[in-house]
C-alpha positions, -999 to 999 in steps of 0.1 A, spaced: 660 -487 739 650 -456 761 619 -433 763 640 -403 744 640 -426 715 603 -441 722 593 -406 726 608 -393 694 595 -423 674 561 -415 689 562 -378 671 580 -396 639 549 -414 638 523 -389 645 532 -366 619 509 -382 596 480 -378 618 489 -342 623 484 -334 586 452 -350 584 443 -336 613 448 -298 600 425 -311 571 401 -316 593 402 -287 612 396 -269 580 360 -286 574 348 -270 604 337 -232 611 340 -231 653 346 -268 663 331 -285 693 353 -302 717 343 -334 700 354 -326 668 388 -315 684 390 -353 703 376 -374 673 407 -370 654 428 -380 683 409 -405 696 409 -424 661 446 -419 648 460 -420 686 441 -457 695 451 -468 656 490 -454 666 490 -472 696 470 -506 682 493 -512 652 527 -515 670 510 -537 694 500 -559 670 535 -554 646 551 -557 681 533 -596 687 534 -607 649 571 -600 653 593 -611 618 570 -638 610 539 -615 597 560 -589 587 573 -604 553 537 -601 545 525 -569 552 555 -554 541 552 -565 510 514 -549 503 510 -522 531 526 -490 512 497 -501 487 470 -500 509 484 -465 521 491 -453 490 453 -459 478 435 -450 511 451 -418 512 448 -413 474 411 -417 476 402 -393 505 429 -368 490 414 -370 458 379 -362 478 391 -333 490 400 -319 459 370 -321 440 354 -308 471 375 -279 470 357 -268 438 323 -275 452 301 -243 451 294 -246 488 332 -245 496 323 -217 522 298 -243 539 310 -268 567 314 -300 560 299 -321 586 305 -355 574 342 -346 576 343 -368 610 317 -396 601 332 -426 614 339 -445 580 364 -416 568 378 -417 602 384 -450 602 399 -453 564 419 -421 577 429 -440 611 441 -472 593 459 -452 565 477 -431 588 494 -459 607 498 -486 586 538 -471 591 535 -481 630 531 -517 620 566 -523 610 575 -499 637 562 -523 662 579 -551 648 614 -537 651 599 -532 687 599 -574 690 638 -567 687 642 -545 717 638 -554 751 609 -522 757 575 -528 774 557 -525 744 525 -513 770 541 -483 779 556 -476 746 520 -478 730 504 -457 757 535 -430 747 527 -436 710 488 -431 715 491 -404 737 515 -383 715 493 -389 687 461 -380 704 480 -343 718 493 -335 681 460 -349 662 443 -322 686 467 -292 677 467 -299 642 424 -294 639 433 -264 661 457 -253 634 435 -264 603 408 -246 620 430 -209 626 437 -210 590 398 -225 583 370 -203 562 388 -178 548 410 -201 529 394 -233 528 387 -242 492 425 -233 486 439 -252 520 414 -281 512 431 -286 479 459 -283 494 452 -308 522 440 -331 496 469 -328 477 492 -333 503 473 -366 511 484 -376 475 513 -364 480 515 -385 517 507 -416 494 532 -413 467 558 -406 490 549 -437 510 550 -459 480 578 -445 466 601 -450 501 589 -489 497 591 -497 463 629 -475 454 642 -467 484 
């Protein structure tokens, strides 16, 4: 497996984090540097960690995770998405949502958006790849794409916040449903 394939995998894996980062960018009027970095750090770290775990776990652990990883991703994304939709109907919809970057919320989002990377890590164990270079590429790619997502979300920000927050919550739920359908029926 060459670097081009690894970069394409990294970009593909980071798309869920990108979508979530856009919704996070909606939650603040004028993001500080830390609010750009937090999603990148969380998502980049977990997108790098999961393939490493998958790589070392190999096929032995894969069968056990593959049976329920889609349910975990579905539940986490649906709960967070439903909360965003609820907040979109709030009377305070024009205010900033400072709790968007809270530790527990970011942790749940990072885990939910990186579960697929665990399975990718298992596949890496079948190829002759340098896993450390691979996870650095995946983590860095996700870090950058997440920062860009926050910026894009913020650009559309407060003007369309309640509608965008509703859409963002819907996207998270749809993403959870998509993951579930792919694993149950495809």
